[in-house]
DRENSELUM-990053 format. One record per residue (C-alpha): x, y, z; residue in one letter; chain; residue number from 0. Coordinates in Angstrom, 1 decimal. Example, Ala and Ser with C-alpha at 12.3 -4.5 7.8 and 13.67 -1.06 7.14 Angstrom:
east;north;up;residuo;cadena;num
12.3;-4.5;7.8;A;A;0
13.7;-1.1;7.1;S;A;1
***
This chain:
east;north;up;residuo;cadena;num
-68.3;22.1;31.0;M;A;0
-69.3;23.3;27.5;P;A;1
-67.8;21.3;24.6;E;A;2
-66.1;24.3;23.1;S;A;3
-64.8;25.9;26.2;A;A;4
-62.3;28.6;25.2;A;A;5
-58.7;28.0;26.3;V;A;6
-57.0;31.2;27.3;P;A;7
-53.9;32.0;25.3;R;A;8
-50.8;33.2;27.1;P;A;9
-50.0;36.9;26.2;P;A;10
-47.6;37.3;23.4;G;A;11
-44.4;39.3;23.7;P;A;12
-44.6;43.0;24.0;S;A;13
-43.6;45.3;21.3;L;A;14
-40.4;46.2;23.1;L;A;15
-39.6;42.5;23.5;A;A;16
-40.1;41.9;19.7;R;A;17
-37.7;44.8;19.0;L;A;18
-35.1;43.2;21.2;G;A;19
-35.7;45.4;24.3;L;A;20
-37.7;43.1;26.6;G;A;21
-36.0;44.1;29.9;R;A;22
-35.7;47.6;31.5;P;A;23
-31.9;47.6;31.4;E;A;24
-32.0;47.0;27.7;L;A;25
-34.3;49.9;27.1;V;A;26
-32.2;52.2;29.3;A;A;27
-29.1;51.1;27.4;W;A;28
-30.6;51.8;24.1;A;A;29
-31.9;55.2;25.2;L;A;30
-28.3;56.4;25.5;Y;A;31
-28.1;56.0;21.7;D;A;32
-31.2;58.2;21.6;W;A;33
-29.4;60.7;24.0;A;A;34
-26.0;61.0;22.2;N;A;35
-27.2;60.8;18.6;S;A;36
-28.4;64.4;18.7;V;A;37
-24.6;65.3;18.9;F;A;38
-24.1;63.3;15.7;M;A;39
-26.9;65.1;13.9;T;A;40
-26.7;68.6;15.2;I;A;41
-23.0;69.0;16.0;I;A;42
-21.6;66.8;13.3;L;A;43
-24.0;67.9;10.5;L;A;44
-25.5;71.3;11.4;V;A;45
-22.5;72.8;13.1;Y;A;46
-20.1;72.5;10.2;P;A;47
-22.6;74.6;8.2;I;A;48
-22.5;77.2;10.9;Y;A;49
-18.7;76.9;11.2;F;A;50
-18.2;77.4;7.4;T;A;51
-20.7;80.3;7.1;K;A;52
-20.3;82.1;10.4;V;A;53
-17.3;81.1;12.5;A;A;54
-15.2;80.8;9.4;G;A;55
-16.9;83.6;7.5;A;A;56
-13.4;85.3;7.1;N;A;57
-12.0;82.2;5.6;L;A;58
-12.3;80.8;2.0;A;A;59
-14.9;78.0;2.0;P;A;60
-12.3;75.3;1.1;V;A;61
-10.1;76.5;4.0;V;A;62
-13.0;76.4;6.4;A;A;63
-13.8;72.9;5.3;T;A;64
-10.2;71.9;5.8;A;A;65
-10.0;73.4;9.3;R;A;66
-13.1;71.6;10.6;I;A;67
-11.7;68.4;9.1;A;A;68
-8.4;68.9;10.9;F;A;69
-10.3;69.7;14.1;A;A;70
-12.1;66.3;13.7;T;A;71
-8.8;64.5;13.2;A;A;72
-7.2;66.2;16.3;I;A;73
-10.1;65.2;18.5;S;A;74
-10.1;61.6;17.2;M;A;75
-6.4;61.3;17.8;T;A;76
-6.6;62.5;21.4;L;A;77
-9.4;60.1;22.4;I;A;78
-7.7;57.2;20.5;A;A;79
-4.6;57.7;22.6;V;A;80
-6.5;58.0;25.9;L;A;81
-9.2;55.2;25.3;S;A;82
-7.1;52.2;26.2;P;A;83
-5.8;53.6;29.4;I;A;84
-9.2;54.8;30.4;L;A;85
-10.8;51.5;29.5;G;A;86
-8.3;49.5;31.6;A;A;87
-8.9;51.8;34.5;M;A;88
-12.7;51.4;34.2;A;A;89
-12.4;47.5;34.1;D;A;90
-9.9;47.4;37.0;H;A;91
-11.9;49.6;39.3;A;A;92
-15.4;48.8;38.1;G;A;93
-16.2;52.4;37.2;I;A;94
-17.6;52.2;33.6;K;A;95
-20.6;54.3;34.5;K;A;96
-18.6;56.9;36.4;K;A;97
-16.2;57.4;33.6;M;A;98
-19.1;57.7;31.2;L;A;99
-20.5;60.5;33.5;A;A;100
-17.2;62.4;33.4;V;A;101
-17.0;62.5;29.6;F;A;102
-20.7;63.3;29.4;L;A;103
-20.2;66.2;31.7;G;A;104
-17.4;68.1;29.9;F;A;105
-18.7;67.1;26.5;G;A;106
-22.2;68.6;27.2;A;A;107
-20.7;71.8;28.6;L;A;108
-18.5;72.3;25.5;A;A;109
-21.5;71.5;23.3;T;A;110
-23.7;74.2;25.0;A;A;111
-20.8;76.7;24.9;A;A;112
-20.9;76.6;21.1;L;A;113
-23.7;79.1;21.5;Y;A;114
-21.1;81.7;22.2;F;A;115
-19.2;81.2;18.9;V;A;116
-19.8;84.3;16.8;G;A;117
-18.8;85.5;13.4;R;A;118
-15.1;85.0;12.7;G;A;119
-14.5;83.0;15.9;D;A;120
-13.2;80.0;14.0;W;A;121
-10.5;79.2;16.6;L;A;122
-13.0;79.2;19.5;L;A;123
-15.4;77.2;17.5;G;A;124
-12.8;74.6;16.5;A;A;125
-11.6;74.3;20.1;T;A;126
-15.0;73.7;21.6;L;A;127
-15.8;71.3;18.8;F;A;128
-12.7;69.3;19.7;V;A;129
-13.7;69.1;23.4;I;A;130
-17.3;68.2;22.6;G;A;131
-16.2;65.4;20.1;N;A;132
-13.8;64.0;22.8;I;A;133
-16.6;64.0;25.3;G;A;134
-19.2;62.2;23.1;V;A;135
-16.7;59.6;21.7;T;A;136
-15.3;59.0;25.2;G;A;137
-18.8;58.2;26.5;T;A;138
-19.3;55.7;23.7;I;A;139
-16.3;53.6;24.8;V;A;140
-17.9;52.9;28.2;F;A;141
-21.5;52.8;26.9;Y;A;142
-20.6;50.1;24.3;E;A;143
-18.6;48.1;26.9;S;A;144
-21.8;47.6;28.9;L;A;145
-23.5;45.8;26.1;L;A;146
-22.0;42.3;26.7;P;A;147
-22.9;42.5;30.4;H;A;148
-26.7;43.0;29.8;I;A;149
-27.4;41.1;26.6;A;A;150
-26.6;37.4;25.8;S;A;151
-24.8;36.4;22.7;Q;A;152
-28.1;35.6;21.0;D;A;153
-29.5;39.0;21.9;E;A;154
-26.6;41.4;21.1;V;A;155
-27.3;41.9;17.4;D;A;156
-30.9;42.9;17.9;R;A;157
-30.2;45.0;21.0;V;A;158
-27.4;46.8;19.3;S;A;159
-29.5;47.5;16.2;M;A;160
-32.4;48.6;18.4;A;A;161
-30.0;51.1;20.0;G;A;162
-29.1;52.5;16.6;Y;A;163
-32.8;52.7;15.6;A;A;164
-33.4;54.7;18.8;A;A;165
-30.5;56.9;18.0;G;A;166
-31.9;57.6;14.5;Y;A;167
-35.2;58.5;15.9;L;A;168
-34.0;60.7;18.7;G;A;169
-31.4;62.5;16.5;G;A;170
-33.9;62.9;13.7;G;A;171
-36.6;64.4;16.0;L;A;172
-34.3;67.2;17.3;L;A;173
-32.9;67.7;13.8;L;A;174
-36.4;68.2;12.4;I;A;175
-37.1;70.9;15.0;V;A;176
-33.7;72.5;14.3;A;A;177
-34.5;72.5;10.5;L;A;178
-37.9;74.2;11.0;V;A;179
-36.3;76.8;13.4;A;A;180
-33.5;77.5;10.9;I;A;181
-35.8;77.8;7.9;Q;A;182
-38.6;79.6;9.8;K;A;183
-37.0;81.3;12.8;P;A;184
-40.0;83.7;13.2;D;A;185
-42.2;80.8;14.2;L;A;186
-40.1;80.4;17.3;F;A;187
-39.7;84.2;17.8;R;A;188
-36.0;83.7;17.0;I;A;189
-34.3;86.7;15.2;P;A;190
-32.5;84.8;12.5;D;A;191
-31.2;81.5;11.2;A;A;192
-27.8;81.8;12.8;A;A;193
-29.3;82.3;16.2;T;A;194
-31.6;79.3;15.6;A;A;195
-28.5;77.3;14.9;M;A;196
-26.7;78.5;18.1;R;A;197
-29.8;77.6;20.2;L;A;198
-29.8;74.1;18.6;S;A;199
-26.3;73.6;20.1;F;A;200
-27.7;74.3;23.6;V;A;201
-30.7;72.0;23.0;A;A;202
-28.3;69.3;22.0;T;A;203
-26.5;69.5;25.3;A;A;204
-29.7;69.5;27.4;V;A;205
-31.1;66.5;25.3;W;A;206
-27.9;64.6;25.8;W;A;207
-27.9;64.9;29.5;V;A;208
-31.5;64.4;30.2;V;A;209
-31.9;61.2;28.2;F;A;210
-28.8;59.7;29.7;S;A;211
-30.4;59.5;33.1;I;A;212
-32.1;56.1;32.5;P;A;213
-28.7;54.5;31.8;L;A;214
-27.4;55.6;35.1;F;A;215
-30.6;54.5;37.0;R;A;216
-31.3;51.1;35.3;R;A;217
-28.1;49.7;33.8;V;A;218
-26.1;48.0;36.6;P;A;219
-22.4;48.7;37.0;E;A;220
-20.7;45.4;36.0;P;A;221
-18.8;43.8;38.9;P;A;222
-15.0;43.6;38.9;R;A;223
-13.6;40.3;37.8;A;A;224
-12.8;38.0;40.7;P;A;225
-9.0;38.3;40.3;R;A;226
-9.3;42.1;40.4;E;A;227
-11.2;42.4;43.6;A;A;228
-8.2;42.1;45.9;G;A;229
-5.9;44.3;43.8;D;A;230
-5.3;47.5;45.7;D;A;231
-2.5;49.0;43.5;R;A;232
-2.8;52.7;42.4;P;A;233
-5.5;52.9;39.7;L;A;234
-3.2;54.3;37.0;L;A;235
-0.4;51.8;37.7;A;A;236
-2.9;48.9;37.6;A;A;237
-4.4;50.3;34.4;A;A;238
-1.0;50.3;32.6;F;A;239
-0.3;46.8;33.8;T;A;240
-3.7;45.6;32.4;R;A;241
-3.1;47.4;29.2;L;A;242
0.2;45.7;28.7;G;A;243
-1.4;42.3;29.5;Q;A;244
-4.2;43.1;27.0;T;A;245
-1.6;43.9;24.3;L;A;246
0.1;40.5;25.0;R;A;247
-3.2;38.7;25.2;D;A;248
-4.4;39.8;21.8;L;A;249
-2.5;37.0;20.2;R;A;250
-5.0;34.7;22.0;H;A;251
-7.9;36.6;20.4;Y;A;252
-6.6;36.8;16.9;R;A;253
-10.0;36.8;15.2;H;A;254
-11.0;39.8;17.4;A;A;255
-7.8;41.5;16.4;F;A;256
-8.2;40.8;12.7;L;A;257
-11.8;42.0;13.0;F;A;258
-10.4;45.3;14.5;L;A;259
-8.0;45.7;11.5;I;A;260
-10.9;45.2;9.0;A;A;261
-13.1;47.5;11.0;F;A;262
-10.5;50.2;11.0;L;A;263
-10.4;50.2;7.2;L;A;264
-14.0;50.0;6.2;Y;A;265
-15.2;52.2;9.1;N;A;266
-12.8;54.8;7.8;D;A;267
-14.9;55.1;4.8;G;A;268
-18.2;55.1;6.8;V;A;269
-17.0;57.7;9.3;N;A;270
-15.6;60.0;6.6;T;A;271
-19.0;60.0;4.7;I;A;272
-20.8;60.7;7.9;I;A;273
-18.5;63.5;9.2;R;A;274
-17.7;65.2;5.9;M;A;275
-21.1;65.1;4.2;A;A;276
-22.1;68.5;5.5;S;A;277
-18.9;70.5;4.6;P;A;278
-18.6;68.7;1.3;Y;A;279
-22.2;69.4;0.3;G;A;280
-21.7;73.0;1.4;T;A;281
-18.5;73.3;-0.7;E;A;282
-20.1;72.0;-3.9;I;A;283
-23.1;74.4;-3.5;G;A;284
-25.9;72.4;-2.0;I;A;285
-28.3;74.8;-0.2;P;A;286
-28.2;74.5;3.6;E;A;287
-31.9;73.8;3.7;G;A;288
-31.5;70.8;1.4;S;A;289
-28.5;69.7;3.4;L;A;290
-30.4;69.6;6.7;I;A;291
-33.5;68.1;5.1;A;A;292
-31.3;65.3;3.6;A;A;293
-29.9;64.6;7.0;F;A;294
-33.3;64.3;8.5;V;A;295
-34.0;61.8;5.7;M;A;296
-31.0;59.7;6.8;V;A;297
-32.4;59.6;10.4;Q;A;298
-35.9;58.6;9.3;L;A;299
-34.8;56.0;6.7;V;A;300
-32.3;54.6;9.2;G;A;301
-35.0;53.6;11.7;I;A;302
-36.7;50.7;9.8;P;A;303
-33.4;49.7;8.1;F;A;304
-31.7;49.4;11.5;A;A;305
-34.4;46.9;12.6;F;A;306
-34.2;45.2;9.2;L;A;307
-30.4;44.7;9.5;F;A;308
-30.9;43.3;13.0;G;A;309
-33.4;40.7;11.5;A;A;310
-31.1;40.0;8.6;I;A;311
-28.2;39.3;11.0;A;A;312
-30.5;36.9;12.9;G;A;313
-31.0;34.9;9.6;R;A;314
-27.6;35.0;7.8;I;A;315
-25.2;36.2;10.6;G;A;316
-23.8;39.6;11.6;A;A;317
-20.7;39.1;9.3;K;A;318
-22.6;38.5;6.1;R;A;319
-25.0;41.4;6.9;A;A;320
-22.0;43.8;7.3;V;A;321
-20.8;42.5;3.8;F;A;322
-24.2;43.7;2.4;L;A;323
-23.7;47.2;3.9;S;A;324
-20.2;47.4;2.5;L;A;325
-21.3;46.6;-1.0;A;A;326
-23.8;49.5;-0.9;M;A;327
-21.1;51.8;0.4;Y;A;328
-19.2;51.2;-2.8;L;A;329
-22.2;52.5;-4.7;V;A;330
-22.4;55.5;-2.4;I;A;331
-18.8;56.4;-2.9;A;A;332
-19.1;56.4;-6.7;V;A;333
-22.4;58.4;-6.5;W;A;334
-20.8;61.0;-4.3;G;A;335
-18.0;61.5;-6.7;Y;A;336
-20.4;62.5;-9.6;F;A;337
-23.0;64.2;-7.3;M;A;338
-23.7;67.9;-8.3;K;A;339
-27.4;68.7;-7.4;T;A;340
-29.6;68.7;-4.4;A;A;341
-31.6;65.8;-5.7;F;A;342
-28.5;63.7;-6.1;Q;A;343
-27.6;64.6;-2.5;F;A;344
-31.0;63.3;-1.4;F;A;345
-30.5;60.0;-3.2;V;A;346
-27.1;59.8;-1.5;L;A;347
-28.7;60.5;1.9;A;A;348
-31.3;57.8;1.3;F;A;349
-28.7;55.1;0.5;L;A;350
-26.6;56.1;3.5;V;A;351
-29.7;55.9;5.7;G;A;352
-30.3;52.3;4.5;M;A;353
-26.8;50.9;5.5;V;A;354
-25.1;53.2;8.0;Q;A;355
-26.7;51.5;11.0;G;A;356
-26.1;48.1;9.6;G;A;357
-22.3;48.7;9.1;A;A;358
-21.7;50.2;12.5;Q;A;359
-24.4;48.6;14.8;G;A;360
-23.6;45.1;13.7;L;A;361
-19.8;45.7;13.9;S;A;362
-20.4;46.7;17.5;R;A;363
-22.5;43.6;18.4;S;A;364
-20.2;41.2;16.4;L;A;365
-17.1;42.5;18.3;F;A;366
-18.9;42.1;21.7;S;A;367
-19.2;38.4;21.0;T;A;368
-15.4;38.0;20.3;L;A;369
-14.2;39.4;23.6;I;A;370
-14.3;38.2;27.3;P;A;371
-17.0;40.2;29.1;R;A;372
-14.9;40.8;32.3;H;A;373
-12.5;42.8;30.1;R;A;374
-15.1;44.5;28.0;S;A;375
-14.0;48.1;28.7;S;A;376
-10.4;47.6;27.7;E;A;377
-11.3;45.6;24.6;F;A;378
-13.9;48.2;23.6;F;A;379
-11.3;50.8;24.3;A;A;380
-9.2;49.2;21.5;F;A;381
-12.4;49.0;19.5;F;A;382
-12.7;52.8;20.1;S;A;383
-9.0;53.3;19.1;V;A;384
-9.5;51.6;15.8;F;A;385
-12.8;53.4;15.3;E;A;386
-11.3;56.8;16.1;K;A;387
-8.3;56.2;13.9;F;A;388
-10.9;55.5;11.2;A;A;389
-12.1;59.0;12.0;G;A;390
-8.6;60.4;11.5;I;A;391
-7.4;59.2;8.1;F;A;392
-10.6;60.0;6.1;G;A;393
-11.1;63.6;7.4;P;A;394
-7.3;64.2;7.0;A;A;395
-7.5;63.1;3.5;I;A;396
-10.3;65.5;2.9;F;A;397
-8.3;68.3;4.4;G;A;398
-5.2;67.5;2.4;V;A;399
-7.0;66.9;-0.9;M;A;400
-9.2;70.0;-0.4;A;A;401
-6.0;72.2;0.1;M;A;402
-4.0;70.5;-2.6;A;A;403
-6.6;70.4;-5.4;T;A;404
-9.3;72.9;-4.4;G;A;405
-11.9;70.1;-4.4;S;A;406
-12.8;67.1;-2.3;S;A;407
-14.2;64.9;-5.1;R;A;408
-11.0;62.8;-5.5;N;A;409
-11.1;62.0;-1.7;A;A;410
-14.7;60.8;-2.0;I;A;411
-13.6;58.3;-4.8;L;A;412
-10.7;57.1;-2.7;S;A;413
-13.0;55.7;-0.1;L;A;414
-13.6;52.7;-2.4;I;A;415
-10.1;51.4;-1.3;V;A;416
-11.1;51.3;2.3;F;A;417
-14.4;49.3;1.8;F;A;418
-12.7;46.8;-0.5;V;A;419
-9.7;46.0;1.6;V;A;420
-11.7;46.2;4.9;G;A;421
-14.2;43.7;3.4;G;A;422
-11.5;41.4;2.2;A;A;423
-9.9;41.2;5.7;L;A;424
-13.3;40.7;7.3;L;A;425
-13.7;37.5;5.1;A;A;426
-10.8;35.9;7.0;F;A;427
-12.4;36.5;10.5;V;A;428
-13.6;33.1;11.9;D;A;429
-16.6;34.2;14.1;V;A;430
-17.1;30.9;15.8;E;A;431
-13.5;30.3;16.7;A;A;432
-13.3;33.9;18.1;G;A;433
-16.5;33.4;20.2;Q;A;434
-15.0;30.1;21.6;R;A;435
-11.8;31.8;22.7;A;A;436
-13.7;34.5;24.5;A;A;437
-16.0;32.1;26.4;R;A;438
-13.0;30.0;27.4;E;A;439
-11.3;33.1;28.8;A;A;440
-14.5;33.9;30.8;E;A;441
-14.6;30.4;32.2;A;A;442
-10.9;30.6;33.3;A;A;443
-11.8;33.5;35.7;V;A;444
-15.2;32.3;36.9;G;A;445
-17.4;34.1;34.4;G;A;446
-18.0;37.6;33.1;G;A;447
***
């Protein structure tokens, strides 16, 4: 045998494994972020421009902004009320994926139907927007509740952030195509920019459905908890019983509950910036081309920073990484108050792209470690309730302030309160104690 015989090295981890997606079910789960994020980019960012300029063409700009804000608040209120009941039903019957499919179905149909909203059809446009918004936010309840079933406690931060990165990439790709089509409709043989916008709504629905297929094929439906298997009560009655039990049990998961309160407050500021950036920018006179280009920047910047925040969380913990993102949002709120030009809007977009995924993706993964896995849908339903109520107060403030003062600048500055108070409450969350309580509850019923 030669003295320097080469010793074969074992193959290193694949690129997907290094990104936190080393198994097929993790890839399929993350792809749903890729699928639904086009709703967040096209419908929550491009559609408000269309609503203000076309559907609400007969309204004053500030009134159109207020009405899309109120439509957002209505949809968030409805899904917030329904989420706990639906989550309890999904856990009791073991139908998380079926419930996701139902909301996906009517949400995608409403999204495609936005194509038929014409000039002055603000009521039809607002109604379909409400239905689509309920659809997409409803699916996210069940989608997020699958995370603790497929990823270990050591994996959840990286998997969650990989999902956000996939969402940024998917949403950004379709947004780029929409931007080109809107700015240069003749390249696609489209008659005008308004028609290009309408076609982007149909493309959003198709994209959302097609890229959801891997989740239904690869992610297993979590089994019912052992104590639920022999329960043959009517589903709705069992759901209300479970819901009441969950409300009583929250005292045993006080750190999860305290986290929800903190999340409600700071995520109110995050959601308001996301949802109202487009109508606010339109109101202060930012050209629509600049608006859409800035939203593309958010998606592209968000991809590397999502992975970066996942790595940061691995070193300092998810809680401290969330604090970093909240500190940047204080800067963003002040910047937004003084913003006047397209260049300043691009700076704001870059800053939002840096921290948006960190604030929301790490909140999702942190919460998943504070709850028992066999009750993930109902607990994530409460997560959704707090998340959706965070989508109610901010837009409602925008609507009220816009109508009362004729400008939304004061509402932008008021977001500082949400970040400061939410961050202060987060400081009192004992993550290790919360995780111990969740694992003890799993052990009591034979695992998750």
